[in-house]
C-alpha positions as CSV (number, residue, x, y, z in Angstrom):
1,M,0.0,0.0,0.0
2,G,3.0,2.3,-0.2
3,G,1.5,3.7,-3.4
4,C,-1.2,5.5,-1.4
5,T,1.2,8.2,-0.2
6,S,1.0,11.5,-2.1
7,P,3.4,14.5,-2.1
8,R,0.9,16.3,0.0
9,D,1.3,13.8,2.8
10,G,5.0,14.6,2.9
11,S,4.3,18.3,3.2
12,L,1.9,17.7,6.1
13,E,4.4,15.3,7.8
14,E,7.1,17.9,7.5
15,F,4.7,20.5,9.0
16,A,3.9,18.1,11.8
17,R,7.5,17.6,12.7
18,W,8.1,21.4,12.7
19,H,5.0,21.9,14.8
20,E,6.1,19.4,17.5
21,G,9.5,21.2,17.9
22,A,7.9,24.7,17.9
23,R,5.2,23.5,20.4
24,A,8.0,22.2,22.7
25,Q,9.6,25.7,22.5
26,A,6.2,27.3,23.4
27,Q,5.8,25.0,26.3
28,A,9.3,25.9,27.5
29,G,8.6,29.6,27.2
30,A,11.1,30.1,24.4
31,L,8.3,31.0,21.9
32,S,5.0,32.7,22.6
33,W,1.9,30.6,22.0
34,S,0.5,33.3,19.7
35,E,3.8,33.3,17.6
36,L,3.6,29.5,17.4
37,Y,0.1,29.6,16.0
38,K,0.9,32.6,13.7
39,Q,3.9,30.6,12.2
40,S,1.7,27.5,12.0
41,F,-0.9,29.5,10.0
42,D,1.7,30.9,7.7
43,R,3.3,27.4,7.1
44,L,-0.1,25.8,6.5
45,T,-1.3,28.3,4.0
46,A,1.9,27.6,2.0
47,L,1.0,23.9,1.7
48,P,-0.9,22.4,-1.2
49,P,-4.7,22.6,-0.6
50,S,-6.3,19.6,1.1
51,L,-9.1,18.8,3.5
52,Q,-6.5,18.1,6.2
53,Q,-4.9,21.5,5.5
54,D,-8.3,23.2,5.8
55,T,-9.0,21.4,9.1
56,R,-5.6,22.3,10.6
57,L,-6.1,26.0,9.5
58,E,-9.5,26.2,11.2
59,N,-8.0,24.9,14.4
60,T,-5.0,27.1,14.1
61,V,-7.2,30.2,13.9
62,L,-9.1,29.1,17.0
63,L,-5.8,28.4,18.9
64,L,-4.3,31.8,17.8
65,S,-7.4,33.6,19.1
66,T,-7.2,31.7,22.4
67,A,-3.5,32.3,22.8
68,R,-4.0,36.1,22.2
69,K,-6.7,36.1,24.9
70,Y,-4.3,34.3,27.3
71,E,-1.4,36.7,26.5
72,A,-3.7,39.7,27.0
73,N,-4.6,38.2,30.5
74,E,-8.3,37.8,29.4
75,I,-8.1,34.1,30.4
76,T,-6.0,32.3,33.0
77,A,-3.2,29.8,32.2
78,Q,-5.5,27.0,33.3
79,Q,-8.3,28.2,31.0
80,F,-5.8,28.5,28.2
81,A,-4.5,25.0,28.7
82,L,-8.0,23.5,28.9
83,E,-9.1,25.3,25.8
84,R,-6.0,24.4,23.9
85,E,-6.3,20.7,24.9
86,H,-10.0,20.8,23.8
87,I,-9.2,22.3,20.4
88,E,-6.3,19.9,19.8
89,T,-8.4,16.9,20.8
90,Q,-11.1,17.9,18.3
91,L,-8.4,18.3,15.6
92,Q,-7.0,14.8,16.2
93,A,-10.6,13.4,16.1
94,R,-11.3,15.2,12.8
95,L,-8.1,14.1,11.2
96,R,-8.8,10.4,11.8
């Protein structure tokens, strides 16, 4: 079944690898959460169009908005973590 892989899959896999590293930087405080999601949005829009790209873009916009609320002290760190986890869980379910 190796023939089922398309070039788009490689692009998304590359994005996923980058995202994991950038997410670790955000968790460590080396990168702001809003910057992580802004960079994610920019990288996703550069990928070939696909349903998976659309789904990830939708979630990235939600995460960016939530990160900005957190960084503006409109929500607490706990609220941000819960909302982020909820959005990311929904993303994983939609990508299956």
